[in-house]
C-alpha positions in Angstrom: 57.0 9.5 -57.8 54.1 10.6 -60.0 54.7 14.0 -61.6 52.0 16.7 -61.1 49.4 16.5 -63.9 46.2 18.2 -65.2 42.8 16.9 -66.3 40.2 19.0 -68.1 36.4 18.9 -67.9 34.5 17.7 -71.0 32.7 21.0 -71.3 36.0 22.9 -71.2 35.0 25.1 -68.2 37.5 23.9 -65.6 40.7 21.9 -65.0 41.9 20.0 -62.0 45.6 19.8 -61.0 47.0 17.1 -58.7 50.1 17.4 -56.7 51.3 15.9 -53.3 48.2 15.3 -51.2 46.1 18.0 -52.9 43.7 18.4 -55.9 42.9 22.0 -57.0 40.0 22.7 -59.3 40.5 25.8 -61.4 37.8 27.9 -63.2 39.0 28.5 -66.7 36.9 31.7 -67.0 38.9 33.4 -64.2 41.9 31.1 -63.9 41.3 31.1 -60.1 41.0 28.1 -57.8 37.4 27.0 -57.3 38.1 24.4 -54.6 40.8 22.4 -53.0 40.4 18.7 -52.0 42.8 16.7 -49.9 43.3 12.9 -50.3 44.9 10.3 -48.1 46.8 8.1 -50.6 50.1 8.7 -52.3 50.0 10.8 -55.4 51.5 8.0 -57.4 48.6 5.8 -56.4 45.9 8.3 -57.2 44.1 9.0 -60.5 41.7 11.8 -61.1 39.2 12.9 -63.8 36.6 15.5 -64.4 33.6 13.7 -65.9 30.0 14.4 -66.8 28.1 17.6 -67.4 28.2 19.5 -65.1 31.6 18.2 -64.3 32.2 16.0 -61.2 35.6 15.2 -59.8 36.4 11.5 -59.7 39.3 10.4 -57.4 40.6 6.8 -57.5 43.1 5.9 -54.8 44.8 2.5 -54.5 45.2 1.4 -50.9 47.1 -1.8 -49.8 43.9 -4.0 -49.5 41.4 -2.1 -51.7 40.8 0.7 -54.2 38.7 3.6 -53.0 36.6 5.7 -55.4 35.2 9.2 -54.5 32.9 11.4 -56.6 33.0 15.1 -55.6 31.0 18.1 -56.7 33.9 20.7 -57.1 31.5 23.6 -56.6 31.2 22.8 -52.9 33.3 20.9 -52.6 30.8 18.2 -51.6 31.2 14.5 -51.7 28.5 12.9 -53.8 29.4 9.3 -53.5 32.0 6.8 -52.4 32.7 3.1 -53.2 35.4 0.5 -52.7 36.5 -2.2 -55.1 39.3 -4.6 -55.7 43.0 -3.7 -55.1 45.2 -2.1 -57.8 42.3 -0.7 -59.9 43.2 2.2 -62.2 41.2 4.9 -63.9 41.3 3.8 -67.5 39.2 6.4 -69.4 36.3 8.8 -69.2 33.4 8.7 -71.8 30.7 11.2 -71.1 29.1 10.3 -67.7 30.9 6.9 -67.6 34.3 6.3 -65.9 36.2 3.1 -66.8 38.2 1.2 -64.1 40.7 -1.4 -65.2 42.9 -3.9 -63.2 41.8 -7.2 -61.7 38.5 -6.6 -63.4 37.1 -4.1 -65.9 34.1 -2.0 -64.8 32.2 1.1 -65.7 30.8 3.6 -63.2 27.8 5.7 -64.3 28.0 9.1 -62.6 24.3 9.5 -63.1 23.5 6.5 -60.9 26.0 6.8 -58.0 23.8 4.6 -55.8 24.7 1.6 -58.1 28.1 -0.1 -57.9 30.4 -0.1 -61.0 29.1 -2.6 -63.6 31.6 -5.3 -64.7 32.2 -5.5 -68.5 32.3 -9.1 -70.0 35.6 -8.7 -71.7 37.6 -11.6 -73.1 40.7 -11.2 -71.1 42.7 -8.9 -68.9 42.7 -5.3 -70.0 46.3 -3.9 -70.0 45.5 -0.4 -71.3 42.5 1.7 -72.2 41.6 5.1 -73.5 38.7 7.3 -74.7 37.4 7.5 -78.2 35.2 10.5 -78.4 32.2 11.2 -76.2 30.7 7.8 -75.7 33.3 5.1 -76.8 36.3 3.6 -75.2 39.1 1.4 -76.6 40.4 -1.6 -74.6 43.7 -3.4 -75.1 44.0 -7.1 -74.5 46.4 -9.8 -75.5 46.3 -9.9 -79.3 43.3 -7.6 -79.8 41.9 -4.1 -79.5 38.2 -3.8 -78.6 36.0 -0.7 -79.1 33.1 -0.5 -76.7 30.1 1.8 -76.4 30.2 3.1 -72.8 26.5 4.1 -72.8 25.2 0.7 -73.9 28.1 -1.3 -72.3 28.4 -3.3 -75.5 31.3 -4.1 -77.8 31.2 -2.3 -81.2 34.3 -3.6 -82.9 37.2 -6.0 -82.4 40.5 -5.8 -84.1 43.1 -8.6 -84.0 46.7 -7.6 -83.6 49.7 -9.2 -85.3 51.8 -8.5 -82.2 51.3 -7.9 -78.4 51.2 -4.3 -77.4 52.9 -2.9 -74.3 51.4 0.6 -74.3 52.3 3.8 -72.5 49.1 5.6 -73.8 46.2 4.9 -76.1 43.2 6.9 -77.2 41.4 7.9 -80.4 38.4 9.3 -82.3 35.7 7.8 -84.5 38.2 7.5 -87.3 41.6 7.0 -85.8 43.3 5.3 -82.9 46.6 6.7 -81.6 49.1 5.0 -79.3 52.5 5.3 -77.7 54.5 2.1 -77.1 56.6 1.7 -74.0 59.6 0.6 -76.2 59.2 3.7 -78.6 58.3 6.7 -76.4 59.3 9.2 -79.1 56.8 7.8 -81.6 53.0 8.2 -82.0 51.5 5.3 -84.0 48.3 6.2 -85.8 45.9 3.5 -86.9 42.8 4.1 -89.1 39.9 2.3 -87.4 38.3 1.2 -90.7 41.2 0.4 -93.1 43.6 -0.7 -90.3 46.4 1.1 -92.1 49.1 2.6 -89.7 51.7 5.3 -89.8 54.2 6.7 -87.3 54.8 10.3 -86.3 58.1 10.9 -84.5 58.6 13.7 -82.0 61.9 15.2 -80.8 61.9 13.8 -77.2 60.2 11.0 -75.3 56.5 11.6 -74.6 55.5 11.7 -70.9 51.8 12.6 -71.5 49.7 12.7 -74.6 46.3 14.6 -74.7 43.9 14.7 -77.6 41.7 17.6 -78.5 38.1 16.3 -78.1 36.9 17.6 -81.5 39.8 18.2 -83.9 42.7 15.9 -85.0 45.4 17.4 -82.8 47.4 16.0 -79.9 49.5 17.6 -77.2 52.7 15.6 -76.6 54.3 16.7 -73.3 57.9 15.9 -72.8 60.4 16.6 -70.0 61.7 19.8 -71.6 59.3 20.6 -74.5 55.7 20.3 -75.5 54.4 19.8 -79.1 51.1 20.2 -81.0 50.8 17.2 -83.3 48.4 17.3 -86.2 47.4 13.7 -86.9 45.6 14.6 -90.2 48.8 16.0 -91.8 51.7 14.7 -89.6 52.7 18.2 -88.7 54.6 19.0 -85.4 54.7 22.5 -83.8 56.4 23.3 -80.6 54.4 25.1 -77.8 56.3 28.2 -76.7 57.7 28.3 -73.2 58.2 25.4 -70.9 59.2 23.1 -69.5 55.7 22.2 -68.3 54.4 19.7 -65.8 51.5 19.1 -68.1 49.4 20.8 -70.9 45.8 20.1 -71.8 43.3 21.5 -74.4 40.6 24.0 -73.4 38.7 24.8 -76.5 41.0 26.8 -78.9 43.5 27.4 -76.1 46.0 25.4 -74.1 46.1 25.2 -70.3 49.9 25.0 -69.6 51.3 24.3 -66.1 54.9 25.5 -65.9 57.4 23.6 -63.8 58.0 26.9 -62.0 54.6 28.5 -61.7 50.8 28.2 -61.8 48.6 26.9 -64.7 47.9 29.5 -67.3 46.0 29.8 -70.6 48.1 30.2 -73.7 47.2 30.4 -77.3 47.6 27.4 -79.5 50.6 27.7 -81.9 48.4 26.6 -84.8 45.0 27.6 -86.0 42.6 24.8 -84.9 39.9 25.9 -87.4 42.2 24.7 -90.2 42.5 21.2 -88.7 40.2 18.3 -89.7 37.4 17.5 -87.3 37.7 14.1 -85.6 34.2 13.0 -86.5 32.3 15.6 -88.5 31.2 14.9 -92.1 33.2 17.9 -93.3 36.4 16.7 -91.6 38.1 15.0 -94.5 40.6 17.2 -96.3 38.9 16.8 -99.6 35.8 18.6 -98.3 37.5 21.5 -96.7 37.0 23.8 -99.7 33.2 23.0 -99.7 33.0 23.8 -96.0 35.0 27.0 -96.3 32.9 28.3 -99.2 29.7 27.7 -97.3 30.8 29.4 -94.0 33.1 32.3 -95.2 30.2 34.7 -95.8 28.5 33.8 -92.6 31.7 34.3 -90.5 33.0 37.5 -92.1 33.0 40.2 -89.4 30.6 43.1 -89.8 32.1 46.6 -89.4 31.4 48.1 -85.9 29.7 51.1 -87.5 27.1 48.9 -89.1 26.2 46.8 -86.1 23.5 49.1 -84.7 21.8 49.4 -88.2 22.0 45.6 -88.6 20.3 45.1 -85.2 17.6 47.7 -85.9 16.9 46.3 -89.4 16.6 42.7 -87.9 14.2 44.0 -85.3 12.0 45.8 -87.8 12.0 42.8 -90.1 11.0 40.5 -87.2 8.1 42.7 -86.1 6.8 42.9 -89.7 6.8 39.1 -90.2 4.0 36.6 -89.2 4.6 34.4 -86.1 6.4 31.1 -86.4 3.2 29.2 -85.9 1.5 31.2 -88.7 4.4 30.6 -91.1 4.5 26.9 -90.3 0.8 26.5 -91.0 1.1 28.4 -94.3 4.1 26.4 -95.4 2.4 23.0 -94.6 -0.7 24.2 -96.5 1.4 25.0 -99.6 3.1 21.6 -99.2 -0.3 19.8 -99.1 -1.4 21.7 -102.2 1.7 20.6 -104.1 0.9 16.9 -103.3 -2.5 17.1 -105.0 -5.9 16.1 -103.7 -6.1 13.3 -101.1 -7.4 10.1 -102.8 -11.1 9.6 -102.0 -12.2 6.6 -100.0 -14.2 4.1 -102.2 -17.9 4.2 -101.5 -17.9 0.5 -100.6 -15.5 1.1 -97.7 -16.7 2.5 -94.5 -14.7 5.2 -92.8 -13.5 2.7 -90.1 -12.5 0.2 -92.8 -10.5 2.8 -94.6 -8.7 3.8 -91.4 -7.8 0.2 -90.7 -6.6 -0.2 -94.3 -4.3 2.8 -94.0 -2.9 1.7 -90.6 -2.3 -1.7 -92.0 0.1 -0.2 -94.6 2.0 1.9 -92.1 5.4 0.9 -90.9 5.8 -0.3 -87.3 8.5 2.3 -86.9 6.2 5.2 -87.3 7.1 8.1 -89.6 10.8 7.2 -89.4 9.9 3.7 -90.5 8.0 5.0 -93.4 11.0 7.1 -94.4 13.4 4.3 -94.1 11.2 1.9 -96.1 10.9 4.5 -98.9 14.6 5.3 -98.9 15.5 1.6 -99.1 13.3 1.3 -102.2 14.8 4.4 -103.8 18.4 3.4 -103.1 17.6 0.0 -104.6 16.5 1.8 -107.8 12.8 0.9 -107.2 11.5 4.4 -107.5 8.2 5.3 -106.0 6.4 8.4 -104.7 7.5 9.7 -101.3 5.0 8.6 -98.5 2.5 11.0 -97.0 4.2 12.1 -93.8 3.1 14.4 -91.0 6.2 14.8 -88.8 6.1 18.3 -87.3 9.8 18.2 -86.4 10.7 17.8 -90.1 8.4 20.6 -91.2 9.7 22.9 -88.5 13.3 22.3 -89.6 12.4 23.0 -93.2 10.6 26.2 -92.4 13.5 27.5 -90.2 15.7 27.4 -93.3 13.0 28.4 -95.8 13.4 25.2 -97.9 10.8 24.4 -100.5 9.0 21.1 -101.3 11.7 20.1 -103.9 14.4 20.2 -101.2 12.1 18.5 -98.7 12.1 15.3 -100.8 15.9 15.3 -100.9 16.2 16.0 -97.1 13.8 13.1 -96.5 15.9 10.7 -98.6 19.1 11.8 -97.0 17.5 11.3 -93.5 16.3 7.8 -94.7 19.8 6.9 -95.7 21.0 8.0 -92.2 18.3 5.8 -90.6 19.5 2.8 -92.7 23.1 3.4 -91.6 24.3 4.4 -95.1 27.2 6.7 -96.0 25.2 9.3 -97.9 23.3 9.3 -101.2 24.8 9.4 -104.7 23.8 12.1 -107.3 21.7 9.8 -109.4 19.5 8.6 -106.5 19.1 12.1 -105.2 18.2 13.6 -108.6 15.5 10.9 -109.0 13.5 12.4 -106.1 13.8 16.0 -107.2 12.4 15.5 -110.7 15.9 15.1 -112.2 16.9 18.7 -111.4 20.6 18.1 -111.9 21.2 21.9 -111.6 19.9 21.7 -108.0 22.8 19.4 -107.1 25.4 21.5 -108.8 24.5 25.2 -108.1 20.9 25.2 -107.0 18.9 24.7 -103.8 20.7 21.6 -102.6 24.2 22.9 -103.4 23.6 25.9 -101.2 21.5 24.2 -98.5 23.3 24.6 -95.1 22.0 21.3 -93.9 23.7 19.2 -96.6 27.3 18.5 -97.3 28.9 16.7 -100.3 31.5 14.2 -99.2 33.4 12.0 -101.6 30.8 12.4 -104.3 27.9 11.5 -102.0 25.5 13.9 -100.2 24.9 13.6 -96.4 22.9 15.5 -93.8 24.9 17.4 -91.2 25.1 15.4 -88.0 23.6 18.4 -86.2 20.5 18.0 -88.4 20.3 14.2 -88.0 20.6 14.5 -84.2 17.7 16.9 -84.2 15.5 14.7 -86.4 16.5 11.7 -84.2 15.4 13.8 -81.2 18.8 13.1 -79.7 20.8 15.5 -77.6 22.5 18.4 -79.4 26.1 17.9 -80.4 27.6 21.4 -79.8 25.8 22.7 -76.8 23.1 22.5 -74.1 19.5 23.5 -74.6 18.1 25.6 -71.7 14.4 26.2 -71.3 11.5 25.4 -73.7 9.4 27.3 -76.1 8.0 26.9 -79.6 8.3 30.5 -80.7 10.6 31.8 -83.4 14.0 32.9 -82.1 14.6 34.9 -85.2 18.1 36.1 -86.0 19.1 37.0 -82.5 21.6 36.0 -79.8 22.3 36.5 -76.2 25.8 37.7 -75.1 27.4 36.3 -72.0 31.1 35.6 -71.0 32.2 31.9 -71.6 33.0 31.7 -67.9 29.2 31.9 -67.1 27.9 28.3 -66.8 24.6 26.9 -68.0 23.0 26.8 -64.6 23.6 30.6 -64.1 22.2 31.3 -67.6 19.2 29.1 -66.8 18.4 31.3 -63.8 19.0 34.5 -65.6 15.7 36.5 -65.7 16.4 38.8 -68.6 16.2 36.2 -71.4 13.7 35.4 -74.2 10.8 33.3 -72.9 9.5 32.2 -76.3 12.4 30.0 -77.4 15.1 27.9 -75.7 18.7 29.1 -75.2 21.6 27.2 -76.6 24.9 27.3 -74.5 28.1 26.1 -76.3 30.1 23.1 -75.0 33.7 22.6 -75.8 32.8 21.2 -79.2 30.7 24.3 -79.9 33.5 26.7 -78.8 35.8 24.9 -81.2 33.4 25.5 -84.1 31.3 28.5 -83.5 30.0 28.5 -87.1 28.5 25.0 -86.5 27.3 26.0 -83.0 25.3 28.9 -84.5 23.9 26.6 -87.2 22.8 24.0 -84.7 21.1 26.7 -82.7 19.1 27.6 -85.8 18.4 23.9 -86.4 17.0 23.6 -82.9 15.0 26.8 -83.0 17.1 28.2 -80.2 18.8 31.4 -79.3 22.6 31.0 -79.2 24.6 32.4 -76.3 27.7 34.0 -77.8 30.8 35.4 -76.0 30.6 39.0 -77.3 28.9 41.5 -79.6 31.5 41.1 -82.3 30.8 37.4 -82.6 27.1 37.9 -82.9 27.6 40.6 -85.5 29.9 38.3 -87.5 27.0 35.9 -87.9 24.5 38.6 -88.7 22.6 38.2 -85.3 21.1 41.0 -83.3 21.6 41.2 -79.6 18.5 40.2 -77.6 20.1 40.6 -74.2 23.4 40.9 -72.5 24.7 39.4 -69.3 24.5 41.9 -66.4 27.5 44.1 -66.3 28.4 43.8 -70.0 28.2 47.1 -71.9 27.6 47.6 -75.6 30.7 46.8 -77.6 
């Protein structure tokens, strides 16, 4: 008989519990049941997941002659879709809006296109186990190999040959590590580095029944029959979760949802500080960069005394009213930048205006302004130094203005972004100094050393992934943008309880109309400092849980959720 278990939504707002004949979805803001859904199959033959944003409940039930798959909106509850597939299919993993099914075949279901049947993956053999690797990737286990796939493109990314066959109880991972529990060694977690292929083993006091990874930091929850442990995979540290025994435990941001054997699921504090744990994929996640990250975020995250909050908010408001608009400052900044470039070369008298335009277009990269940047960065990194190309990307200029960065830093930011476009691992000091007129002091203690968009990692400089995502015009990493607007959000925030979802905030009338709002996902809740920074990168107003958090980051309160008083 399958033991009762929990699954958590990717945005950390709800969990689902499955027991005999019933699935209950619980709102983590109130810890009350949101909906109950019955199912016909046996619990042992039923798998569930909460996938996508907003979360949808996926139910996979194995029947004697077929496998049935249901997708349910837990808010109703309302059935959104239904499909049948081959017998004995299992739910292998969830990656964003994609659900992996394994068994007689291997297929991915896209929750955004429920009218389409699951698409079969062209794998090289029978998949015996599978797991998630971050937001978009999955790992598949076959005879003699591990394969990493991108679920969004449905394409293989990496294949690793194994020196022995694996009979696995559980497998999963992140961008840097793969962790697994073997059937023959249920008290051991084997950790494999995905690049170096080096492995190590972490032993826990009792056999592992379930293993759950935190989505954004290097910790696992190892659930046993009598005890549950938090396992730090970056330092091989084991800490027991108080209480128990538990049916199951899963991560919900910085807390744990624990389901006691005798009782109802409850939120409990993590026995370790997650902010001290390496991130699974961020560029400041390595232990050798923790001091750099701490030095750059300590001042921003130091709480402001309650008596000073009103004065801080008033001063911010007075300063904002006295400043020019964002559009005016952007125009002024770009004018100064044009002046620093010098006069535009005159077109020779023998060339007509049309000929000159054709000549300029002929030299431009087919990849647009990003192509120009990549071409220039490739030349600089190859020690073939040349002036930076004339660029007119408004998105880059807006980013520079939001952080009040000068023309010197702009050249460095452009080179770092070019290295990102080329797939490199950052830029060394020599190459970076070559584009800022050999200002070595800027790298050590000056503008670049203090720039919040840049990190130094293993003697190489990189742009924060939040910054590269914005320049790539990709989705934000630590939250959801609501609304539009090109105004200046200033140093302000909205205050709303974490239990309020993005849809409710989008319908909220008392919110700024000149800038988008930024609502944290689970990754944002895990690192509020980076969430606030990404809001600034995107020119958005962050939605924070309380006045104290806003004050800790020096932000004034633009509005509060109805019913919230002044802290």
